[in-house]
HTML snippet that shows the backbone in 3Dmol.js (N, CA, C, O; Angstrom):
<script src="https://3Dmol.org/build/3Dmol-min.js"></script>
<div id="view" style="width:600px;height:400px;position:relative"></div>
<script>
const pdb = `
ATOM      1  N   MET A   1      -4.589  19.652  21.677  1.00  0.00           N
ATOM      2  CA  MET A   1      -3.692  20.612  21.077  1.00  0.00           C
ATOM      3  C   MET A   1      -4.525  21.540  20.199  1.00  0.00           C
ATOM      4  O   MET A   1      -5.305  21.089  19.360  1.00  0.00           O
ATOM      5  N   ASN A   2      -4.351  22.809  20.400  1.00  0.00           N
ATOM      6  CA  ASN A   2      -5.105  23.794  19.643  1.00  0.00           C
ATOM      7  C   ASN A   2      -4.171  24.479  18.652  1.00  0.00           C
ATOM      8  O   ASN A   2      -3.438  25.400  19.013  1.00  0.00           O
ATOM      9  N   VAL A   3      -4.200  24.026  17.406  1.00  0.00           N
ATOM     10  CA  VAL A   3      -3.366  24.615  16.360  1.00  0.00           C
ATOM     11  C   VAL A   3      -4.296  25.212  15.325  1.00  0.00           C
ATOM     12  O   VAL A   3      -5.023  24.499  14.634  1.00  0.00           O
ATOM     13  N   ARG A   4      -4.262  26.533  15.227  1.00  0.00           N
ATOM     14  CA  ARG A   4      -5.128  27.205  14.267  1.00  0.00           C
ATOM     15  C   ARG A   4      -4.537  27.139  12.870  1.00  0.00           C
ATOM     16  O   ARG A   4      -3.318  27.139  12.697  1.00  0.00           O
ATOM     17  N   LYS A   5      -5.412  27.083  11.879  1.00  0.00           N
ATOM     18  CA  LYS A   5      -4.974  27.074  10.488  1.00  0.00           C
ATOM     19  C   LYS A   5      -4.215  28.369  10.208  1.00  0.00           C
ATOM     20  O   LYS A   5      -4.628  29.448  10.634  1.00  0.00           O
ATOM     21  N   ASN A   6      -3.115  28.250   9.497  1.00  0.00           N
ATOM     22  CA  ASN A   6      -2.256  29.375   9.122  1.00  0.00           C
ATOM     23  C   ASN A   6      -1.527  30.003  10.306  1.00  0.00           C
ATOM     24  O   ASN A   6      -0.994  31.105  10.176  1.00  0.00           O
ATOM     25  N   SER A   7      -1.490  29.338  11.447  1.00  0.00           N
ATOM     26  CA  SER A   7      -0.733  29.884  12.565  1.00  0.00           C
ATOM     27  C   SER A   7       0.748  29.640  12.279  1.00  0.00           C
ATOM     28  O   SER A   7       1.098  28.631  11.666  1.00  0.00           O
ATOM     29  N   ARG A   8       1.597  30.526  12.702  1.00  0.00           N
ATOM     30  CA  ARG A   8       3.026  30.445  12.403  1.00  0.00           C
ATOM     31  C   ARG A   8       3.827  30.111  13.660  1.00  0.00           C
ATOM     32  O   ARG A   8       4.966  30.552  13.809  1.00  0.00           O
ATOM     33  N   ASN A   9       3.237  29.340  14.554  1.00  0.00           N
ATOM     34  CA  ASN A   9       3.900  28.981  15.805  1.00  0.00           C
ATOM     35  C   ASN A   9       4.323  27.521  15.778  1.00  0.00           C
ATOM     36  O   ASN A   9       3.699  26.684  15.126  1.00  0.00           O
ATOM     37  N   ASP A  10       5.406  27.236  16.507  1.00  0.00           N
ATOM     38  CA  ASP A  10       5.824  25.847  16.662  1.00  0.00           C
ATOM     39  C   ASP A  10       4.855  25.143  17.609  1.00  0.00           C
ATOM     40  O   ASP A  10       4.365  25.742  18.567  1.00  0.00           O
ATOM     41  N   ALA A  11       4.588  23.886  17.337  1.00  0.00           N
ATOM     42  CA  ALA A  11       3.796  23.046  18.231  1.00  0.00           C
ATOM     43  C   ALA A  11       4.609  21.777  18.440  1.00  0.00           C
ATOM     44  O   ALA A  11       4.841  21.020  17.497  1.00  0.00           O
ATOM     45  N   GLU A  12       5.044  21.545  19.677  1.00  0.00           N
ATOM     46  CA  GLU A  12       5.921  20.417  19.975  1.00  0.00           C
ATOM     47  C   GLU A  12       5.352  19.115  19.425  1.00  0.00           C
ATOM     48  O   GLU A  12       4.170  18.821  19.600  1.00  0.00           O
ATOM     49  N   TYR A  13       6.195  18.346  18.765  1.00  0.00           N
ATOM     50  CA  TYR A  13       5.864  17.058  18.138  1.00  0.00           C
ATOM     51  C   TYR A  13       4.897  17.206  16.962  1.00  0.00           C
ATOM     52  O   TYR A  13       4.360  16.204  16.489  1.00  0.00           O
ATOM     53  N   PHE A  14       4.663  18.420  16.481  1.00  0.00           N
ATOM     54  CA  PHE A  14       3.673  18.616  15.424  1.00  0.00           C
ATOM     55  C   PHE A  14       4.196  19.516  14.305  1.00  0.00           C
ATOM     56  O   PHE A  14       4.205  19.104  13.145  1.00  0.00           O
ATOM     57  N   THR A  15       4.622  20.716  14.623  1.00  0.00           N
ATOM     58  CA  THR A  15       5.115  21.645  13.603  1.00  0.00           C
ATOM     59  C   THR A  15       6.332  22.407  14.113  1.00  0.00           C
ATOM     60  O   THR A  15       6.546  22.535  15.319  1.00  0.00           O
ATOM     61  N   LYS A  16       7.120  22.906  13.173  1.00  0.00           N
ATOM     62  CA  LYS A  16       8.252  23.766  13.505  1.00  0.00           C
ATOM     63  C   LYS A  16       8.483  24.687  12.325  1.00  0.00           C
ATOM     64  O   LYS A  16       8.573  24.236  11.184  1.00  0.00           O
ATOM     65  N   LEU A  17       8.578  25.964  12.598  1.00  0.00           N
ATOM     66  CA  LEU A  17       8.856  26.951  11.568  1.00  0.00           C
ATOM     67  C   LEU A  17      10.373  27.106  11.470  1.00  0.00           C
ATOM     68  O   LEU A  17      11.022  27.498  12.439  1.00  0.00           O
ATOM     69  N   VAL A  18      10.933  26.799  10.307  1.00  0.00           N
ATOM     70  CA  VAL A  18      12.379  26.925  10.113  1.00  0.00           C
ATOM     71  C   VAL A  18      12.645  27.933   9.007  1.00  0.00           C
ATOM     72  O   VAL A  18      11.861  28.074   8.069  1.00  0.00           O
ATOM     73  N   ASP A  19      13.758  28.625   9.136  1.00  0.00           N
ATOM     74  CA  ASP A  19      14.091  29.621   8.113  1.00  0.00           C
ATOM     75  C   ASP A  19      14.844  28.972   6.949  1.00  0.00           C
ATOM     76  O   ASP A  19      15.290  27.828   7.038  1.00  0.00           O
ATOM     77  N   ASN A  20      14.971  29.718   5.873  1.00  0.00           N
ATOM     78  CA  ASN A  20      15.619  29.204   4.663  1.00  0.00           C
ATOM     79  C   ASN A  20      17.066  28.794   4.917  1.00  0.00           C
ATOM     80  O   ASN A  20      17.542  27.824   4.327  1.00  0.00           O
ATOM     81  N   LYS A  21      17.772  29.515   5.782  1.00  0.00           N
ATOM     82  CA  LYS A  21      19.169  29.197   6.085  1.00  0.00           C
ATOM     83  C   LYS A  21      19.272  27.800   6.709  1.00  0.00           C
ATOM     84  O   LYS A  21      20.178  27.036   6.377  1.00  0.00           O
ATOM     85  N   THR A  22      18.356  27.474   7.601  1.00  0.00           N
ATOM     86  CA  THR A  22      18.355  26.156   8.237  1.00  0.00           C
ATOM     87  C   THR A  22      18.131  25.067   7.200  1.00  0.00           C
ATOM     88  O   THR A  22      18.788  24.027   7.237  1.00  0.00           O
ATOM     89  N   ILE A  23      17.210  25.302   6.277  1.00  0.00           N
ATOM     90  CA  ILE A  23      16.933  24.327   5.217  1.00  0.00           C
ATOM     91  C   ILE A  23      18.147  24.178   4.308  1.00  0.00           C
ATOM     92  O   ILE A  23      18.493  23.064   3.912  1.00  0.00           O
ATOM     93  N   THR A  24      18.791  25.282   3.978  1.00  0.00           N
ATOM     94  CA  THR A  24      20.001  25.243   3.152  1.00  0.00           C
ATOM     95  C   THR A  24      21.099  24.455   3.857  1.00  0.00           C
ATOM     96  O   THR A  24      21.766  23.620   3.246  1.00  0.00           O
ATOM     97  N   ASP A  25      21.283  24.728   5.152  1.00  0.00           N
ATOM     98  CA  ASP A  25      22.306  24.022   5.930  1.00  0.00           C
ATOM     99  C   ASP A  25      22.014  22.528   6.035  1.00  0.00           C
ATOM    100  O   ASP A  25      22.917  21.731   6.288  1.00  0.00           O
ATOM    101  N   ASN A  26      20.756  22.154   5.841  1.00  0.00           N
ATOM    102  CA  ASN A  26      20.342  20.752   5.914  1.00  0.00           C
ATOM    103  C   ASN A  26      20.218  20.160   4.504  1.00  0.00           C
ATOM    104  O   ASN A  26      19.408  19.262   4.272  1.00  0.00           O
ATOM    105  N   ASP A  27      21.016  20.665   3.575  1.00  0.00           N
ATOM    106  CA  ASP A  27      21.049  20.186   2.183  1.00  0.00           C
ATOM    107  C   ASP A  27      19.680  20.210   1.507  1.00  0.00           C
ATOM    108  O   ASP A  27      19.337  19.310   0.740  1.00  0.00           O
ATOM    109  N   TYR A  28      18.911  21.242   1.801  1.00  0.00           N
ATOM    110  CA  TYR A  28      17.586  21.462   1.186  1.00  0.00           C
ATOM    111  C   TYR A  28      16.611  20.323   1.468  1.00  0.00           C
ATOM    112  O   TYR A  28      15.672  20.097   0.705  1.00  0.00           O
ATOM    113  N   ASN A  29      16.834  19.620   2.552  1.00  0.00           N
ATOM    114  CA  ASN A  29      15.937  18.543   2.964  1.00  0.00           C
ATOM    115  C   ASN A  29      14.737  19.178   3.665  1.00  0.00           C
ATOM    116  O   ASN A  29      14.889  19.822   4.703  1.00  0.00           O
ATOM    117  N   ILE A  30      13.543  18.993   3.094  1.00  0.00           N
ATOM    118  CA  ILE A  30      12.348  19.584   3.700  1.00  0.00           C
ATOM    119  C   ILE A  30      11.441  18.535   4.346  1.00  0.00           C
ATOM    120  O   ILE A  30      10.265  18.797   4.599  1.00  0.00           O
ATOM    121  N   ALA A  31      11.984  17.361   4.608  1.00  0.00           N
ATOM    122  CA  ALA A  31      11.213  16.319   5.287  1.00  0.00           C
ATOM    123  C   ALA A  31      10.884  16.786   6.706  1.00  0.00           C
ATOM    124  O   ALA A  31      11.760  17.249   7.436  1.00  0.00           O
ATOM    125  N   VAL A  32       9.634  16.660   7.079  1.00  0.00           N
ATOM    126  CA  VAL A  32       9.189  17.097   8.401  1.00  0.00           C
ATOM    127  C   VAL A  32      10.012  16.441   9.497  1.00  0.00           C
ATOM    128  O   VAL A  32      10.345  17.083  10.494  1.00  0.00           O
ATOM    129  N   SER A  33      10.342  15.176   9.323  1.00  0.00           N
ATOM    130  CA  SER A  33      11.090  14.444  10.348  1.00  0.00           C
ATOM    131  C   SER A  33      12.489  15.012  10.587  1.00  0.00           C
ATOM    132  O   SER A  33      13.127  14.684  11.588  1.00  0.00           O
ATOM    133  N   SER A  34      12.968  15.856   9.681  1.00  0.00           N
ATOM    134  CA  SER A  34      14.273  16.486   9.870  1.00  0.00           C
ATOM    135  C   SER A  34      14.212  17.627  10.878  1.00  0.00           C
ATOM    136  O   SER A  34      15.246  18.038  11.405  1.00  0.00           O
ATOM    137  N   TYR A  35      13.033  18.136  11.149  1.00  0.00           N
ATOM    138  CA  TYR A  35      12.883  19.320  11.988  1.00  0.00           C
ATOM    139  C   TYR A  35      11.960  19.104  13.188  1.00  0.00           C
ATOM    140  O   TYR A  35      12.074  19.815  14.187  1.00  0.00           O
ATOM    141  N   VAL A  36      11.051  18.135  13.102  1.00  0.00           N
ATOM    142  CA  VAL A  36      10.084  17.893  14.172  1.00  0.00           C
ATOM    143  C   VAL A  36      10.399  16.549  14.818  1.00  0.00           C
ATOM    144  O   VAL A  36      10.456  15.523  14.139  1.00  0.00           O
ATOM    145  N   MET A  37      10.601  16.562  16.126  1.00  0.00           N
ATOM    146  CA  MET A  37      10.882  15.327  16.859  1.00  0.00           C
ATOM    147  C   MET A  37       9.589  14.532  17.027  1.00  0.00           C
ATOM    148  O   MET A  37       8.512  15.108  17.181  1.00  0.00           O
ATOM    149  N   VAL A  38       9.703  13.213  16.996  1.00  0.00           N
ATOM    150  CA  VAL A  38       8.555  12.334  17.193  1.00  0.00           C
ATOM    151  C   VAL A  38       8.371  12.114  18.691  1.00  0.00           C
ATOM    152  O   VAL A  38       9.333  11.854  19.413  1.00  0.00           O
ATOM    153  N   GLU A  39       7.134  12.220  19.146  1.00  0.00           N
ATOM    154  CA  GLU A  39       6.849  12.013  20.564  1.00  0.00           C
ATOM    155  C   GLU A  39       7.003  10.532  20.914  1.00  0.00           C
ATOM    156  O   GLU A  39       6.517   9.658  20.195  1.00  0.00           O
ATOM    157  N   ASP A  40       7.678  10.269  22.014  1.00  0.00           N
ATOM    158  CA  ASP A  40       7.867   8.894  22.478  1.00  0.00           C
ATOM    159  C   ASP A  40       6.641   8.494  23.294  1.00  0.00           C
ATOM    160  O   ASP A  40       6.436   8.997  24.399  1.00  0.00           O
ATOM    161  N   THR A  41       5.833   7.595  22.752  1.00  0.00           N
ATOM    162  CA  THR A  41       4.601   7.180  23.428  1.00  0.00           C
ATOM    163  C   THR A  41       4.696   5.743  23.936  1.00  0.00           C
ATOM    164  O   THR A  41       3.688   5.128  24.285  1.00  0.00           O
ATOM    165  N   ARG A  42       5.916   5.218  23.971  1.00  0.00           N
ATOM    166  CA  ARG A  42       6.092   3.847  24.445  1.00  0.00           C
ATOM    167  C   ARG A  42       5.796   3.748  25.939  1.00  0.00           C
ATOM    168  O   ARG A  42       6.088   4.659  26.714  1.00  0.00           O
ATOM    169  N   GLU A  43       5.211   2.619  26.316  1.00  0.00           N
ATOM    170  CA  GLU A  43       4.912   2.368  27.723  1.00  0.00           C
ATOM    171  C   GLU A  43       6.180   1.900  28.429  1.00  0.00           C
ATOM    172  O   GLU A  43       6.922   1.074  27.899  1.00  0.00           O
ATOM    173  N   VAL A  44       6.421   2.423  29.609  1.00  0.00           N
ATOM    174  CA  VAL A  44       7.581   2.020  30.397  1.00  0.00           C
ATOM    175  C   VAL A  44       7.206   0.769  31.179  1.00  0.00           C
ATOM    176  O   VAL A  44       6.199   0.743  31.887  1.00  0.00           O
ATOM    177  N   ALA A  45       8.026  -0.267  31.042  1.00  0.00           N
ATOM    178  CA  ALA A  45       7.743  -1.540  31.709  1.00  0.00           C
ATOM    179  C   ALA A  45       8.687  -1.736  32.886  1.00  0.00           C
ATOM    180  O   ALA A  45       9.871  -1.405  32.811  1.00  0.00           O
ATOM    181  N   ASP A  46       8.152  -2.275  33.969  1.00  0.00           N
ATOM    182  CA  ASP A  46       8.955  -2.623  35.141  1.00  0.00           C
ATOM    183  C   ASP A  46       9.481  -4.043  34.924  1.00  0.00           C
ATOM    184  O   ASP A  46       8.740  -5.013  35.083  1.00  0.00           O
ATOM    185  N   ILE A  47      10.752  -4.163  34.562  1.00  0.00           N
ATOM    186  CA  ILE A  47      11.358  -5.448  34.218  1.00  0.00           C
ATOM    187  C   ILE A  47      11.305  -6.419  35.395  1.00  0.00           C
ATOM    188  O   ILE A  47      11.053  -7.609  35.204  1.00  0.00           O
ATOM    189  N   THR A  48      11.538  -5.927  36.596  1.00  0.00           N
ATOM    190  CA  THR A  48      11.505  -6.797  37.778  1.00  0.00           C
ATOM    191  C   THR A  48      10.124  -7.419  37.950  1.00  0.00           C
ATOM    192  O   THR A  48      10.005  -8.612  38.229  1.00  0.00           O
ATOM    193  N   GLU A  49       9.090  -6.613  37.782  1.00  0.00           N
ATOM    194  CA  GLU A  49       7.715  -7.111  37.904  1.00  0.00           C
ATOM    195  C   GLU A  49       7.403  -8.121  36.796  1.00  0.00           C
ATOM    196  O   GLU A  49       6.777  -9.150  37.052  1.00  0.00           O
ATOM    197  N   LEU A  50       7.834  -7.831  35.581  1.00  0.00           N
ATOM    198  CA  LEU A  50       7.599  -8.756  34.470  1.00  0.00           C
ATOM    199  C   LEU A  50       8.314 -10.088  34.692  1.00  0.00           C
ATOM    200  O   LEU A  50       7.740 -11.148  34.442  1.00  0.00           O
ATOM    201  N   ASN A  51       9.550 -10.040  35.155  1.00  0.00           N
ATOM    202  CA  ASN A  51      10.296 -11.276  35.428  1.00  0.00           C
ATOM    203  C   ASN A  51       9.616 -12.099  36.513  1.00  0.00           C
ATOM    204  O   ASN A  51       9.582 -13.327  36.432  1.00  0.00           O
ATOM    205  N   ALA A  52       9.076 -11.435  37.525  1.00  0.00           N
ATOM    206  CA  ALA A  52       8.367 -12.151  38.593  1.00  0.00           C
ATOM    207  C   ALA A  52       7.119 -12.831  38.040  1.00  0.00           C
ATOM    208  O   ALA A  52       6.825 -13.970  38.405  1.00  0.00           O
ATOM    209  N   LYS A  53       6.385 -12.151  37.167  1.00  0.00           N
ATOM    210  CA  LYS A  53       5.186 -12.739  36.557  1.00  0.00           C
ATOM    211  C   LYS A  53       5.552 -13.939  35.683  1.00  0.00           C
ATOM    212  O   LYS A  53       4.862 -14.957  35.699  1.00  0.00           O
ATOM    213  N   ILE A  54       6.632 -13.814  34.927  1.00  0.00           N
ATOM    214  CA  ILE A  54       7.083 -14.918  34.064  1.00  0.00           C
ATOM    215  C   ILE A  54       7.472 -16.120  34.921  1.00  0.00           C
ATOM    216  O   ILE A  54       7.102 -17.252  34.611  1.00  0.00           O
ATOM    217  N   ALA A  55       8.217 -15.877  35.994  1.00  0.00           N
ATOM    218  CA  ALA A  55       8.632 -16.973  36.882  1.00  0.00           C
ATOM    219  C   ALA A  55       7.416 -17.668  37.483  1.00  0.00           C
ATOM    220  O   ALA A  55       7.400 -18.892  37.610  1.00  0.00           O
ATOM    221  N   LYS A  56       6.409 -16.902  37.849  1.00  0.00           N
ATOM    222  CA  LYS A  56       5.183 -17.462  38.426  1.00  0.00           C
ATOM    223  C   LYS A  56       4.452 -18.329  37.396  1.00  0.00           C
ATOM    224  O   LYS A  56       3.958 -19.405  37.732  1.00  0.00           O
ATOM    225  N   ILE A  57       4.381 -17.869  36.157  1.00  0.00           N
ATOM    226  CA  ILE A  57       3.717 -18.622  35.085  1.00  0.00           C
ATOM    227  C   ILE A  57       4.483 -19.907  34.784  1.00  0.00           C
ATOM    228  O   ILE A  57       3.879 -20.967  34.613  1.00  0.00           O
ATOM    229  N   VAL A  58       5.810 -19.816  34.718  1.00  0.00           N
ATOM    230  CA  VAL A  58       6.639 -20.994  34.443  1.00  0.00           C
ATOM    231  C   VAL A  58       6.471 -22.018  35.563  1.00  0.00           C
ATOM    232  O   VAL A  58       6.367 -23.215  35.297  1.00  0.00           O
ATOM    233  N   ALA A  59       6.445 -21.555  36.809  1.00  0.00           N
ATOM    234  CA  ALA A  59       6.273 -22.467  37.945  1.00  0.00           C
ATOM    235  C   ALA A  59       4.911 -23.153  37.879  1.00  0.00           C
ATOM    236  O   ALA A  59       4.794 -24.330  38.219  1.00  0.00           O
ATOM    237  N   ARG A  60       3.898 -22.438  37.452  1.00  0.00           N
ATOM    238  CA  ARG A  60       2.554 -23.008  37.335  1.00  0.00           C
ATOM    239  C   ARG A  60       2.496 -24.046  36.217  1.00  0.00           C
ATOM    240  O   ARG A  60       1.761 -25.027  36.327  1.00  0.00           O
ATOM    241  N   GLN A  61       3.258 -23.843  35.143  1.00  0.00           N
ATOM    242  CA  GLN A  61       3.271 -24.764  34.008  1.00  0.00           C
ATOM    243  C   GLN A  61       3.947 -26.088  34.362  1.00  0.00           C
ATOM    244  O   GLN A  61       3.615 -27.127  33.791  1.00  0.00           O
ATOM    245  N   ASN A  62       4.890 -26.054  35.297  1.00  0.00           N
ATOM    246  CA  ASN A  62       5.639 -27.272  35.676  1.00  0.00           C
ATOM    247  C   ASN A  62       4.915 -28.092  36.670  1.00  0.00           C
ATOM    248  O   ASN A  62       5.411 -29.139  37.085  1.00  0.00           O
TER     249      ASN A  62
END
`;
const viewer = $3Dmol.createViewer("view");
viewer.addModel(pdb, "pdb");
viewer.setStyle({}, {cartoon: {color: "spectrum"}});
viewer.zoomTo();
viewer.render();
</script>
């Protein structure tokens, strides 16, 4: 991500330029998390594959 110092552009999951009216409408809350969404970096798991691996391990333990 190339974000230059003093740049006034939004950068997804990083910065957002909001006007005073938006801040006023948000009860003067200036917390970044109120305006910038957090990127979802969670790994997607295949439940069927995981269940098969668990069943195989349980069978081996018995």
